[in-house]
C-alpha positions in Angstrom: 118.9 53.8 -54.0 115.3 53.7 -55.4 114.3 50.4 -56.8 110.6 50.9 -57.4 108.3 53.5 -58.9 106.7 56.3 -56.9 103.4 54.4 -56.9 105.1 51.3 -55.4 106.9 53.4 -52.7 103.6 54.9 -51.6 101.9 51.5 -51.4 99.7 52.2 -54.4 99.5 50.3 -57.7 102.5 50.6 -59.9 102.3 53.0 -62.9 102.4 50.1 -65.3 99.4 48.5 -63.6 97.4 51.8 -63.8 98.2 52.1 -67.5 97.0 48.5 -68.2 93.9 49.1 -66.0 93.1 52.2 -68.1 93.5 50.1 -71.3 91.1 47.5 -69.8 88.5 50.2 -69.0 88.9 51.7 -72.5 88.5 48.3 -74.1 85.3 47.7 -72.1 84.0 51.1 -73.0 84.5 50.4 -76.7 82.6 47.1 -76.5 79.7 48.6 -74.7 79.5 51.5 -77.2 79.3 48.9 -80.0 76.6 47.1 -78.1 74.7 50.4 -77.7 75.1 51.0 -81.4 73.5 47.6 -82.2 70.8 48.3 -79.7 70.0 51.6 -81.5 69.7 49.8 -84.8 67.4 47.1 -83.4 65.5 49.7 -81.4 64.6 51.4 -84.7 63.9 48.2 -86.8 61.9 46.0 -84.4 58.9 48.2 -83.8 58.5 48.6 -87.5 58.3 44.9 -87.9 55.0 44.9 -86.0 52.2 44.4 -88.5 50.1 47.5 -89.1 50.5 51.2 -89.6 50.3 53.3 -86.4 48.6 56.1 -88.2 45.7 53.8 -89.1 45.0 53.2 -85.4 45.3 56.9 -84.7 42.8 57.8 -87.5 40.5 55.0 -86.3 40.1 56.9 -83.0 38.9 60.0 -84.9 36.4 58.6 -87.3 34.8 56.3 -84.7 32.4 54.5 -87.0 32.1 57.4 -89.4 32.8 57.1 -93.1 36.3 57.8 -94.3 36.2 60.7 -96.8 38.6 63.2 -98.3 38.9 65.1 -95.0 40.0 61.9 -93.3 42.5 61.2 -96.2 44.0 64.7 -95.7 44.3 64.1 -92.0 45.9 60.8 -92.7 48.5 62.4 -95.0 49.1 65.2 -92.4 49.8 62.6 -89.7 52.2 60.7 -92.0 54.1 64.0 -92.7 54.0 65.1 -89.0 55.5 61.8 -87.8 58.0 61.5 -90.7 56.4 58.2 -91.9 56.1 59.5 -95.5 59.9 59.3 -96.0 62.0 56.2 -96.7 63.3 54.0 -94.0 66.8 55.4 -94.5 65.7 58.9 -93.9 63.7 57.9 -90.9 66.7 56.1 -89.4 69.0 59.1 -89.9 66.4 61.4 -88.3 66.0 58.9 -85.4 69.7 58.8 -84.7 69.9 62.6 -84.9 67.1 63.0 -82.4 68.6 60.5 -80.0 71.9 62.3 -80.1 70.1 65.6 -79.2 68.2 63.8 -76.4 64.9 64.1 -78.3 62.9 60.8 -78.2 60.1 62.3 -80.3 56.4 62.7 -79.9 54.1 59.8 -79.0 51.6 58.8 -81.7 49.0 57.4 -79.4 49.3 60.1 -76.7 49.8 63.0 -79.2 51.0 65.7 -78.6 52.8 64.4 -75.5 56.5 64.0 -75.7 58.0 60.5 -75.1 60.4 61.9 -72.5 57.5 63.3 -70.5 55.6 60.1 -70.6 58.7 58.1 -69.4 59.2 60.7 -66.7 55.7 60.2 -65.4 55.9 56.4 -65.4 59.5 56.1 -64.1 58.8 57.1 -60.4 56.2 54.4 -60.1 58.6 51.7 -61.3 61.5 53.0 -59.2 59.2 53.2 -56.1 58.1 49.6 -56.7 61.4 48.0 -57.7 64.0 49.7 -55.6 62.6 48.8 -52.2 61.8 45.3 -53.4 65.4 44.7 -54.7 67.1 46.1 -51.6 64.8 44.4 -49.0 65.0 41.1 -50.9 68.8 41.3 -51.2 69.2 42.0 -47.4 66.7 39.4 -46.2 67.8 36.8 -48.7 71.5 37.1 -47.8 70.9 37.1 -44.1 68.6 34.0 -44.3 71.0 32.2 -46.7 74.0 32.8 -44.5 72.0 31.6 -41.4 70.9 28.4 -43.3 74.5 27.7 -44.3 75.7 28.3 -40.7 73.0 26.3 -38.9 72.9 23.3 -41.4 70.9 20.2 -40.6 67.2 20.1 -41.0 66.8 23.8 -40.9 69.2 24.2 -43.9 67.5 21.4 -45.9 64.0 22.7 -45.3 65.0 26.3 -46.0 66.9 25.4 -49.2 63.9 23.5 -50.6 61.6 26.4 -49.9 64.0 29.1 -51.2 64.7 27.1 -54.4 61.0 26.5 -55.0 60.2 30.2 -54.6 63.2 31.4 -56.7 62.1 29.1 -59.5 58.8 30.8 -59.9 58.8 33.5 -62.6 57.9 37.0 -61.5 54.7 37.0 -63.6 53.6 33.6 -62.2 54.0 34.8 -58.6 52.1 37.9 -59.5 49.2 35.9 -61.0 49.1 33.5 -57.9 49.0 36.4 -55.4 46.5 38.2 -57.6 44.2 35.2 -57.6 44.5 34.3 -53.9 44.6 37.7 -52.3 42.5 39.8 -54.7 40.0 37.3 -56.1 39.5 34.4 -53.7 40.3 36.5 -50.6 39.6 40.1 -51.7 42.1 41.6 -49.2 43.9 43.8 -51.7 42.8 45.6 -54.9 43.4 43.7 -58.1 44.8 46.5 -60.3 45.9 50.1 -60.5 48.2 52.4 -58.6 45.4 54.0 -56.6 41.6 53.9 -56.5 39.6 55.2 -59.5 38.3 58.7 -58.8 41.0 59.7 -56.4 43.4 62.5 -57.2 47.1 62.2 -56.4 47.7 64.4 -53.3 49.7 64.5 -50.1 47.0 63.3 -47.7 46.7 60.4 -45.3 43.7 58.9 -47.3 45.6 58.9 -50.6 48.8 57.5 -49.0 46.9 54.6 -47.4 45.1 53.9 -50.7 48.5 54.0 -52.5 50.0 51.5 -50.0 46.9 49.3 -50.4 47.5 49.0 -54.2 51.2 48.8 -53.7 51.2 45.7 -51.5 50.6 42.9 -54.0 53.0 44.0 -56.7 55.7 44.7 -54.1 55.1 41.3 -52.4 55.3 39.4 -55.7 58.7 41.0 -56.4 60.3 40.7 -53.0 59.4 37.1 -52.4 61.2 36.0 -55.6 64.2 38.2 -54.8 64.5 36.8 -51.3 64.5 33.2 -52.6 67.1 33.8 -55.4 69.4 35.8 -53.1 69.1 33.2 -50.3 70.0 30.3 -52.6 73.1 32.1 -53.9 74.3 33.2 -50.5 73.8 29.8 -49.0 75.9 28.1 -51.7 78.7 30.7 -51.4 78.8 30.5 -47.6 78.9 26.7 -47.7 81.8 26.8 -50.1 83.7 29.3 -47.9 83.0 27.3 -44.7 84.8 24.3 -46.3 87.9 26.1 -47.5 91.4 25.5 -46.2 91.8 28.9 -44.5 88.7 28.2 -42.4 89.9 24.7 -41.4 93.4 26.0 -40.6 92.1 28.9 -38.6 89.8 26.6 -36.6 92.7 24.2 -35.9 94.8 27.1 -34.7 92.1 28.1 -32.2 90.9 31.3 -33.8 87.6 32.5 -32.5 84.6 31.3 -34.4 83.1 34.8 -34.7 86.3 36.1 -36.2 86.3 33.3 -38.8 82.7 33.7 -39.7 83.2 37.4 -40.3 85.7 36.7 -43.1 83.6 33.8 -44.4 80.5 35.9 -45.0 82.5 38.9 -46.3 84.0 36.6 -49.0 80.7 35.0 -49.7 79.1 38.4 -50.2 81.3 39.5 -53.1 79.2 37.7 -55.9 76.1 38.9 -54.1 77.2 42.5 -54.3 77.8 42.1 -58.0 74.3 40.7 -58.3 72.9 43.7 -56.5 74.7 46.1 -58.8 73.2 44.3 -61.9 69.8 44.2 -60.3 69.9 48.0 -59.7 71.0 48.4 -63.3 68.1 46.5 -64.6 65.7 48.2 -62.2 63.5 49.8 -64.9 63.0 46.7 -67.0 63.3 44.1 -64.3 59.6 43.2 -63.8 57.6 44.7 -66.7 55.1 41.8 -66.7 54.5 42.2 -63.0 53.4 45.8 -63.7 51.3 44.6 -66.5 49.5 41.9 -64.4 48.5 44.5 -61.8 48.0 47.3 -64.3 50.5 49.3 -62.2 51.2 52.6 -63.9 54.9 52.1 -64.4 57.3 51.6 -67.3 56.0 48.1 -68.0 52.4 49.3 -68.4 53.5 52.2 -70.6 55.5 49.8 -72.9 52.5 47.4 -73.2 50.3 50.3 -74.2 52.9 51.5 -76.7 53.2 48.0 -78.3 49.4 47.6 -78.4 49.0 50.9 -80.2 52.0 50.4 -82.4 53.5 53.7 -81.1 57.0 53.7 -82.7 58.5 56.6 -80.7 57.2 55.4 -77.4 58.4 51.8 -78.0 61.8 53.1 -79.1 62.0 55.5 -76.1 61.2 52.9 -73.4 63.3 50.1 -74.9 66.3 52.4 -75.4 65.9 53.6 -71.8 66.0 50.0 -70.6 68.8 48.9 -72.8 71.0 51.9 -71.8 70.4 51.1 -68.1 71.4 47.5 -68.5 74.5 48.3 -70.5 75.6 51.0 -68.1 75.1 48.7 -65.1 77.2 46.0 -66.7 79.9 48.5 -67.7 80.2 49.9 -64.1 80.4 46.3 -62.7 83.2 45.5 -65.1 85.0 48.7 -64.1 84.6 47.9 -60.4 86.0 44.4 -61.0 89.0 46.0 -62.7 89.8 48.0 -59.5 88.8 45.2 -57.0 90.2 42.0 -58.6 94.0 42.0 -59.0 93.7 39.0 -61.4 92.2 41.3 -64.1 95.2 43.6 -63.9 97.6 40.7 -64.0 95.9 39.4 -67.1 96.2 42.8 -68.8 99.9 43.0 -67.9 100.5 39.5 -69.2 99.0 40.6 -72.6 101.7 43.2 -73.3 
């Protein structure tokens, strides 16, 4: 006689649990869609709260000390009409939402007639190439060093913890400024700014790759040092907690090999760190905007700074929407992963029936 569902007989989750898990995911999706809707509204309003008219700055580039006459006034009106700034805020918002739905982020005011999507596509590889290796290397080294400190204990652990805590407490931009001053000003070992030397053309050659790496070193180092410190502190705390749990003490009393116990200790301690890695990858684009700004690195951060300086509404909206979408998507995927991994979430959902 069958006493369970097909899912239970096969060793999988029961159908009821799958149904409640689907409800959990749907509920999360609704909340994140609402958050995206709020982000869209703020993304439209906040740039327009910046004092000044973007067309004024654009016209100022054309007249360059000349007198403003009727021709300039006609150009001014033409730009207002071209960018849709001659209509009411309501009409502008409706047009903005319609363009976003169609995947059209508009045309940049300050880099006219370049499209915002093209400008983001040009800057994005620089940011990803800088941030992704720094996040991954910092995560790996930080977790290894944090686990080693928790295992060794004693003076090594105390000295390491103080150093890691001090480094992780330094903001990204402060570390960037310190390295810039020490290694580019006092000791001019590395260049102070840019993605490559002025006058060089991007090409696949040994000279350009070496120059690229020379400019890459300082921004990368400023990011990876902070990442190592923060990951090491988190991993050390989790590993120390796991080493003091009952299952470790019981296993040790039963004579279980230390290496076998440590494997489970550090696997359990890694769970929050994996979540942190997922969130770091989700915030990849906007994770260190000021670091790029300090080094004038041609990534998303530098592009956003130029857009704000020039009051470029479409470019500000495009970059901030890109960052907000990445952050929301990363958090949503982490919540979904938790729903599959953590049985307590399914239990809570079943208890709310």
